[in-house]
SERO-4910 file (N, C-alpha, C, O; in steps of 0.05 Angstrom, whole numbers):
BEGIN
 pado doro    nc1    nc2    nc3   cac1   cac2   cac3    cc1    cc2    cc3    oc1    oc2    oc3
  Met    A    320   -483   -929    343   -486   -911    338   -508   -891    316   -511   -882
  Asn    A    359   -522   -885    356   -543   -865    362   -533   -837    369   -509   -834
  Ala    A    358   -550   -817    361   -541   -789    390   -534   -783    394   -516   -766
  Thr    A    409   -547   -796    437   -540   -790    445   -513   -801    462   -500   -790
  Gly    A    432   -504   -822    437   -478   -833    426   -456   -816    437   -433   -817
  Leu    A    406   -461   -801    394   -441   -783    406   -440   -755    402   -421   -741
  Ser    A    421   -461   -748    431   -462   -720    451   -439   -714    451   -429   -692
  Gly    A    468   -432   -733    487   -411   -729    474   -384   -724    480   -371   -704
  Pro    A    456   -375   -742    443   -349   -737    425   -349   -712    423   -329   -698
  Ile    A    413   -372   -706    396   -373   -682    413   -370   -657    406   -356   -638
  Gln    A    437   -383   -657    455   -381   -634    466   -352   -632    470   -343   -610
  Trp    A    470   -339   -655    479   -312   -654    458   -293   -641    465   -277   -625
  Val    A    433   -297   -650    411   -281   -638    408   -286   -609    404   -268   -593
  Glu    A    410   -312   -601    408   -319   -573    430   -306   -556    426   -296   -535
  Gly    A    455   -307   -567    477   -294   -553    473   -264   -551    481   -252   -531
  Leu    A    462   -252   -572    457   -223   -571    435   -216   -551    437   -197   -536
  Met    A    414   -233   -550    391   -228   -532    398   -233   -502    386   -221   -485
  Leu    A    416   -252   -497    422   -260   -470    451   -253   -461    459   -260   -439
  Gly    A    466   -240   -478    494   -234   -473    498   -210   -456    480   -199   -443
  Ser    A    523   -201   -456    530   -178   -439    517   -152   -448    511   -135   -432
  Leu    A    513   -149   -474    501   -125   -485    472   -123   -475    463   -101   -467
  Ala    A    457   -145   -475    430   -145   -465    429   -141   -435    411   -127   -425
  Thr    A    448   -152   -421    449   -148   -392    454   -118   -385    441   -108   -367
  Ile    A    471   -106   -400    477    -77   -395    452    -61   -402    445    -43   -387
  Ala    A    439    -67   -424    415    -52   -432    392    -56   -411    379    -37   -404
  Ala    A    389    -80   -401    368    -85   -381    374    -71   -355    356    -60   -342
  Thr    A    400    -71   -347    407    -58   -323    403    -28   -325    392    -15   -306
  Leu    A    410    -16   -347    405     12   -351    376     19   -352    367     39   -340
  Ser    A    360      2   -365    331      8   -367    318      6   -340    301     23   -333
  Val    A    325    -14   -323    314    -16   -297    322      8   -279    307     18   -264
  Ala    A    348     16   -282    357     39   -266    343     64   -274    335     80   -257
  Ile    A    340     69   -300    326     93   -309    297     93   -301    286    113   -292
  Val    A    284     70   -304    256     68   -296    253     73   -266    234     87   -258
  Gly    A    270     61   -251    269     65   -222    273     94   -214    259    104   -197
  Phe    A    292    107   -227    296    135   -221    272    152   -229    264    170   -214
  Leu    A    260    147   -252    237    162   -261    213    156   -243    197    174   -237
  Leu    A    210    131   -233    189    125   -214    192    140   -188    173    150   -176
  Leu    A    217    142   -179    222    156   -153    216    186   -156    207    198   -137
  Glu    A    221    197   -180    215    225   -184    186    230   -190    177    254   -190
  Gly    A    170    209   -196    142    213   -202    137    221   -231    115    231   -237
  Arg    A    156    217   -248    153    224   -276    143    201   -293    138    206   -317
  Leu    A    140    177   -282    133    154   -297    110    140   -284    109    137   -259
  Asp    A     91    130   -300     68    115   -289     78     88   -280     95     75   -292
  Trp    A     66     78   -258     74     53   -246     70     30   -266     85     11   -267
  Arg    A     48     32   -281     42     10   -300     65      7   -321     72    -15   -328
  Arg    A     75     29   -331     96     28   -351    122     18   -338    138      4   -350
  Gly    A    127     25   -313    151     16   -299    150    -14   -294    170    -28   -298
  Val    A    127    -24   -285    125    -53   -281    127    -68   -308    138    -90   -309
  Arg    A    116    -56   -329    118    -69   -355    147    -72   -364    155    -92   -376
  Thr    A    163    -52   -358    192    -53   -366    206    -75   -350    221    -91   -362
  Ile    A    201    -77   -325    214    -97   -308    205   -125   -315    221   -144   -316
  Val    A    179   -129   -320    168   -155   -329    180   -163   -356    186   -186   -361
  Gly    A    184   -143   -373    196   -149   -399    225   -159   -396    233   -178   -410
  Cys    A    240   -148   -378    267   -158   -373    267   -186   -362    283   -203   -370
  Phe    A    248   -192   -344    246   -220   -334    238   -239   -356    249   -261   -357
  Leu    A    221   -231   -374    213   -248   -396    236   -253   -416    239   -276   -425
  Ile    A    252   -233   -421    274   -236   -440    295   -255   -428    304   -273   -442
  Phe    A    303   -250   -403    324   -267   -391    313   -294   -382    329   -312   -378
  Gly    A    287   -296   -378    276   -322   -370    265   -338   -394    254   -360   -390
  Ala    A    270   -329   -418    259   -342   -442    270   -371   -445    254   -388   -452
  Pro    A    295   -376   -440    304   -404   -442    290   -423   -423    284   -446   -430
  Val    A    285   -414   -398    272   -431   -378    243   -435   -386    232   -457   -383
  Ile    A    230   -413   -396    202   -415   -404    199   -434   -428    181   -450   -428
  Ala    A    217   -432   -447    216   -449   -470    221   -478   -463    208   -496   -473
  Ala    A    240   -483   -444    245   -511   -435    220   -522   -421    214   -546   -423
  Gly    A    207   -505   -406    182   -514   -392    160   -521   -412    144   -539   -407
  Leu    A    158   -505   -433    138   -511   -453    144   -535   -470    126   -548   -481
  Leu    A    170   -542   -473    178   -565   -489    178   -591   -474    182   -612   -486
  Val    A    173   -591   -448    173   -615   -432    151   -635   -442    157   -658   -446
  Pro    A    126   -626   -447    107   -646   -458    114   -656   -485    109   -679   -492
  Val    A    127   -640   -502    136   -649   -529    158   -670   -526    157   -691   -540
  Asn    A    176   -666   -508    198   -685   -504    188   -710   -491    199   -732   -495
  Ala    A    167   -708   -474    157   -732   -461    143   -750   -481    142   -774   -477
  Ala    A    132   -739   -502    117   -755   -522    137   -769   -541    129   -789   -554
  Ala    A    161   -759   -543    181   -772   -562    191   -797   -549    201   -797   -527
  Pro    A    189   -820   -563    197   -846   -551    227   -850   -550    237   -865   -534
  Asn    A    243   -836   -567    271   -841   -568    288   -823   -550    312   -825   -550
  Val    A    275   -806   -535    289   -788   -517    292   -802   -490    272   -811   -479
  Ser    A    316   -803   -480    321   -816   -455    313   -798   -432    317   -773   -433
  Ser    A    303   -809   -411    295   -793   -387    320   -787   -371    339   -803   -371
  Pro    A    320   -765   -356    343   -758   -340    347   -778   -318    328   -789   -306
  Thr    A    372   -783   -311    378   -802   -289    376   -787   -263    384   -764   -260
  Val    A    366   -801   -243    364   -790   -216    384   -803   -199    386   -827   -197
  Glu    A    400   -786   -186    421   -797   -168    409   -806   -142    388   -797   -134
  Ala    A    423   -825   -129    414   -835   -103    415   -813    -82    432   -795    -83
  Glu    A    397   -814    -64    396   -794    -43    419   -798    -23    424   -821    -15
  Val    A    432   -777    -16    454   -778      3    442   -774     31    429   -754     36
  Arg    A    448   -793     48    437   -792     75    456   -774     92    480   -774     88
  Pro    A    444   -760    112    461   -743    129    477   -761    148    469   -784    153
  Pro    A    499   -752    158    515   -768    177    500   -772    203    482   -756    210
  Pro    A    506   -793    217    492   -798    243    499   -776    263    520   -765    261
  Pro    A    481   -771    281    486   -750    301    510   -758    319    513   -781    326
  Arg    A    525   -738    327    547   -743    345    538   -744    374    516   -734    381
  Ala    A    553   -757    390    547   -758    419    550   -730    431    568   -716    423
  Pro    A    531   -722    448    533   -695    459    558   -692    477    565   -710    492
  Gln    A    571   -670    474    594   -664    490    586   -647    514    567   -631    513
  Gln    A    600   -650    535    594   -634    559    606   -606    555    630   -602    558
  Tyr    A    588   -588    548    597   -561    542    589   -543    565    566   -542    572
  Asp    A    608   -529    575    603   -509    596    615   -483    587    639   -480    586
  Pro    A    597   -463    581    608   -438    571    625   -423    592    641   -405    585
  Tyr    A    621   -429    618    635   -415    639    660   -430    649    673   -421    667
  Ala    A    666   -453    637    689   -468    646    714   -453    638    717   -444    616
  Gly    A    732   -452    657    758   -438    652    755   -408    652    772   -394    641
  Ala    A    734   -398    665    732   -369    667    755   -358    684    763   -371    704
  Ala    A    765   -335    677    788   -324    690    779   -310    716    766   -290    716
  Leu    A    787   -323    738    782   -311    764    809   -311    779    825   -329    777
  Pro    A    813   -289    793    838   -288    808    838   -309    831    816   -315    842
  Pro    A    861   -320    838    861   -341    859    852   -329    886    858   -306    893
  Gly    A    837   -345    900    828   -337    927    800   -324    927    791   -316    948
  Trp    A    787   -323    905    760   -312    905    741   -332    915    717   -326    917
***
């Protein structure tokens, strides 16, 4: 099979692993683990393992992109990302004479 024949099933698996169904499953698993940890029915090691697993599943695209950076840097035909010019902050304004008590309501004759 060529790469184009695999792109459809791979995108389907990616959508399944990172879609709303996976988000619901991860939310429920973290909630259940948290509840069991609060009751003392679950070992801390297993609870942390569940939460780290959720981070790994949802962080997989970022981790894979970080691992592919050296591979992409070695390829000569890949263009480097463009860097936009830095936007300078506006110049400071002249200080205004601010008096928090100016115009305080006092009855006449005080």
